[in-house]
C-alpha positions in Angstrom: -49.6 -33.1 2.5 -46.4 -34.8 1.5 -44.8 -32.8 -1.3 -43.9 -34.5 -4.7 -40.4 -33.0 -4.4 -39.7 -35.1 -1.3 -40.6 -38.4 -3.3 -38.4 -37.2 -6.2 -35.6 -36.6 -3.8 -35.6 -40.2 -2.7 -36.2 -41.6 -6.3 -33.2 -39.3 -7.4 -30.9 -40.8 -4.8 -32.0 -44.4 -5.6 -32.0 -44.3 -9.5 -29.1 -43.3 -11.7 -31.1 -40.6 -13.4 -30.9 -37.6 -10.9 -31.3 -34.8 -13.4 -34.4 -36.5 -15.1 -36.0 -37.5 -11.8 -36.2 -34.0 -10.5 -38.2 -32.9 -13.7 -40.8 -35.6 -13.1 -44.4 -34.6 -12.2 -47.1 -36.1 -10.2 -48.5 -38.0 -13.3 -45.1 -39.3 -14.4 -45.3 -43.0 -15.0 -42.7 -45.2 -13.0 -43.1 -48.8 -13.6 -42.5 -49.7 -17.2 -41.6 -46.2 -18.2 -38.1 -46.1 -16.4 -35.7 -49.1 -17.6 -33.6 -48.6 -14.5 -36.7 -49.2 -12.2 -36.2 -52.9 -11.9 -36.7 -55.1 -8.7 -33.3 -54.2 -7.3 -34.0 -50.5 -7.7 -37.5 -50.9 -6.2 -36.0 -52.6 -3.2 -33.5 -49.9 -2.8 -36.4 -47.2 -3.2 -38.5 -48.9 -0.6 -35.7 -49.0 2.0 -34.9 -45.3 1.4 -38.5 -44.3 1.7 -39.0 -46.2 5.0 -35.8 -44.5 6.3 -36.6 -41.0 5.1 -40.2 -40.8 6.2 -39.8 -43.2 9.2 -42.6 -45.5 7.9 -42.9 -49.3 7.3 -44.6 -50.8 4.2 -46.6 -54.0 4.5 -46.2 -56.5 1.7 -49.8 -55.9 0.4 -49.0 -52.0 0.2 -46.3 -52.8 -2.4 -48.0 -53.8 -5.6 -47.7 -52.5 -9.2 -50.3 -49.8 -8.5 -48.2 -48.1 -5.9 -45.4 -47.6 -8.3 -47.6 -46.7 -11.3 -46.9 -42.9 -11.0 -45.0 -40.5 -8.9 -48.3 -39.3 -7.5 -49.6 -42.9 -6.5 -46.2 -43.6 -4.6 -46.6 -40.2 -2.9 -50.2 -41.1 -1.8 -49.1 -44.4 -0.4 -46.3 -42.8 1.5 -48.7 -40.2 2.9 -51.2 -42.8 3.9 -48.5 -44.6 6.0 -47.4 -41.4 7.6 -50.9 -40.9 8.8 -50.9 -44.4 10.7 
């Protein structure tokens, strides 16, 4: 299964909070909890995730639920890697 650490690496590279990002766990909230996680940051994160994991997200994949926690984001990425 995709490791949380791999997702945190992409978040750390995309957000201006690398030291905090690496300490986040699976249940760490994303949307609404990190002020720097705005629409521009999400766009950057999506691009970085697609490149790193060689996947492509569909528009319907990218809702608020996907970015609810680190774990929900990891689960979405893992599901795309299986297809």
